[in-house]
C-alpha positions as a printed Julia matrix, in Angstrom:
78×3 Matrix{Float64}:
 -29.73  59.6   -80.34
 -30.76  58.01  -77.07
 -27.14  57.33  -76.06
 -26.09  60.86  -77.0
 -29.05  62.26  -75.04
 -28.07  60.22  -71.99
 -24.49  61.49  -72.22
 -25.67  65.1   -72.4
 -28.06  64.56  -69.49
 -25.32  63.1   -67.31
 -22.71  65.64  -68.46
 -24.71  68.46  -66.88
 -25.54  66.36  -63.79
 -29.25  66.59  -64.54
 -31.88  64.89  -62.43
 -35.57  64.2   -62.84
 -37.24  64.7   -66.17
 -35.71  66.34  -69.19
 -35.86  66.25  -72.95
 -32.77  66.66  -75.11
 -33.55  68.51  -78.34
 -31.66  68.26  -81.62
 -31.81  69.74  -85.1
 -31.21  67.67  -88.22
 -29.74  69.44  -91.22
 -30.72  68.49  -94.76
 -27.31  66.83  -95.07
 -28.27  64.48  -92.23
 -25.92  66.07  -89.72
 -27.47  66.19  -86.25
 -26.86  69.15  -83.94
 -27.6   69.38  -80.23
 -30.01  72.26  -79.53
 -30.94  72.31  -75.83
 -31.72  70.37  -72.71
 -35.36  71.09  -71.94
 -35.73  70.6   -68.19
 -39.51  70.88  -68.06
 -41.06  69.37  -71.17
 -44.74  70.01  -71.78
 -47.63  67.68  -71.12
 -50.18  69.03  -73.57
 -52.07  66.91  -76.1
 -49.32  67.63  -78.67
 -46.26  67.41  -76.39
 -43.51  65.11  -77.63
 -42.23  64.09  -74.17
 -45.2   61.9   -73.19
 -45.59  60.73  -76.79
 -42.01  59.46  -76.84
 -42.58  57.52  -73.62
 -45.8   56.07  -75.05
 -43.72  54.79  -77.98
 -41.58  53.01  -75.37
 -44.69  51.38  -73.9
 -45.33  53.71  -70.94
 -48.79  55.32  -70.73
 -49.19  58.92  -69.63
 -50.64  57.69  -66.34
 -47.65  55.39  -65.76
 -45.28  58.23  -66.7
 -46.9   60.61  -64.22
 -46.83  57.94  -61.49
 -43.12  57.35  -62.18
 -42.25  61.04  -62.18
 -44.12  61.57  -58.9
 -42.35  58.58  -57.33
 -38.96  59.9   -58.45
 -39.74  63.34  -57.04
 -40.78  61.82  -53.71
 -37.63  59.67  -53.59
 -35.5   62.75  -54.26
 -37.39  64.75  -51.63
 -36.73  61.99  -49.1
 -32.98  62.22  -49.77
 -32.7   58.9   -51.59
 -31.13  60.56  -54.67
 -28.51  62.95  -53.36
């Protein structure tokens, strides 16, 4: 799913943060639903939870997102 998500992200020339959403049918077939360009950061939001599963705390995630935004604002990323 990660590789498919990355392909979708790059296919639409996305930048910054995003979450790629899918549906899974009872048969096991997976369907792409949407590219969510501003995932939530509430206590129940999946975006920060998924990064925590990868070993990145919410504080580290916010620091990284701010750094990426500043780099982009300074013209480093197109």
